N, C-alpha and C positions, 0 to 999 in steps of 0.2 A: 498454532500460535508460534510466532517467531520469538526466539529467545534474545533478550537484551544482555548487555555486558555483565550486569550484576547477576543475572540468572545463569549465564554461561559460567562465570566464576564459581557460583554456588554448585553447579553440576560437576565442575572439575574437582572441587573439594570432596563431593560425595562419591566421585568415581563414575558418574553417569557419562561424562565426556572425558576422554584422554587425548591429548595432543602431544606427540613426541617428535622433536623437541618443542617445548612450550616457551614462548616469550610474550609476556603480558603486553609489550609494546606493539605487538601485532593484533591485539584485540581492539576492535572498534566498537561503536555504540550497539551494533547488533550483528556483528560478523567477525571472523578471524581471517587475517591475511595469510595465505600460504605461499611458500617460495618455490620457484622452479628448481627441480633437481638437475643432475648432470647427465641423465640418460635421455636419449631421444630415439624414437623409431621413425625413420624416414622411408618414404615409399620408393621402391625400385621401379625404374621405367618398365612398363608392360606393353607388349605388342598385342596380346590377346586379352579379351575381357575377363574379368574375375567374377565368378558366380556369387550372387548374393542369396544365400540359403541359410537355413538354421545352423548348418555345420560349417559355415564359412570361417576361415581362419586368417586374421589379419597378418600373422607372422609369415604367411606364404608370399606376401607381396611387399614386405618391409624388411629393413635391416636395422639392427640396434647399433647406435653410435654413442660415444661419450663426449660431452661438451667440455671445453676448456675455457679459459678467461677470454678467448676471442669470440666466444658465442657461436651461434649458427644462424646463417642467413636463410630466411624463408622468403621465397620469391612470391610475387603476386599470384594469387590463385592456388598456391601450394598449401598442403596440409602436412602436419607432423603429429606424432604422439609424444607427449612428455609425461613427466611424473613429478609429484610434489616431493619436497624433502620431508615434510611432516607426515607422520602416520596418524590417522584419525581413528579412534575407537569410540563407538557409541553404544549406550545401553539399549535394551529392547524397546524403551519408550521414547527414544529420540531418533529422528531422521535428520537429513540435511540436504542442502542445495549448494552445488558448486557453481559459482558465477564469476564472470570476468570482472575486471576493474575498469571503470569508465575512462581512466587516463590512457589505457591501452586500446579500448574500443574506439576512442576518438582518433586513433591513428590507423584503424582498420584491423586490429588484431582481435580475433575471436578465440577465446580460450576453451570453450566447450561447445562443440558443434551441435550435439543433439541429446546428450544424456546427462543432464545436470543433477538428477535426483540421486541421493545416496540413502540406501535403505537403513532401517534401524538394525543395530547389532553388527554393523561393519567394523572391521579392524584392519585397515590397510592404508597405503599411500594412494593418493588420488591420481588417476590417469587423466591427462589433459588432452583433449582433441583440438589441437591448435590449428587455426587457419589464418592466412593473410588475405584479407578482403580488400586491401588497399592497392592502388596502382604502383606502390613503392616497395622495393625490397625492405624487409625488416629484420633486424638482428635480435635474437633472444639470447639471454645470458643466464647461467645458473645463479642461484641465490636471489633472483629478482622476485619481489612480492607480486606474483603474476595473477593471482586470483583470490577469491574470498569464499569462505565456507559459512553458510547461514544455517543455524541450528533451529530445529522445530520439534515441539512435543507431538507425540502420536496419541491418538485415542485408541487405547489398547496396546498390546505388545507383540513384537515379531522380531525375527532375526534373519538376516540374509545369509545364505550359505551356498551361493552359486559359484560358478566357475571363476569369478574374479575376486573371491572373498579374501585371498591372501596375496594380492598383487603387490609387488615391490618394484617392478620394471614396467615401462610403458608397453 
């Protein structure tokens, strides 16, 4: 069941959902807008293929950069990893979905390539798998409301404790 604004606010008061920092102006009818942080991971040019295995490490082929007010240009077909300003913490009975915003999808910006599901019990900043699918270079800026988080009740309870459970950087 997708949570609406009134239920999200109720869960925030009960402590089932924590959003740090929280601004009620970013709360929509059934989602919360998250802002782009100032850290990005950009891909280093590679001459050799990178293996896709269970132990693959994205840090081997990327470098961490910090954004300023000039933003960062993403060329057509290019991907970068970003991170939200907000930290989301969920109780074991709540999961979520990270989705792009239609205003950016309409210009070819994909905010989450393939892993939008957020497990119950998470407590971290959300890493964004950003891709420019347009034929036009796009500039992304910190503090832009770049995506939205959709909250959902779980049947039963569980908590994520995997390798990305405390992420703060992309």
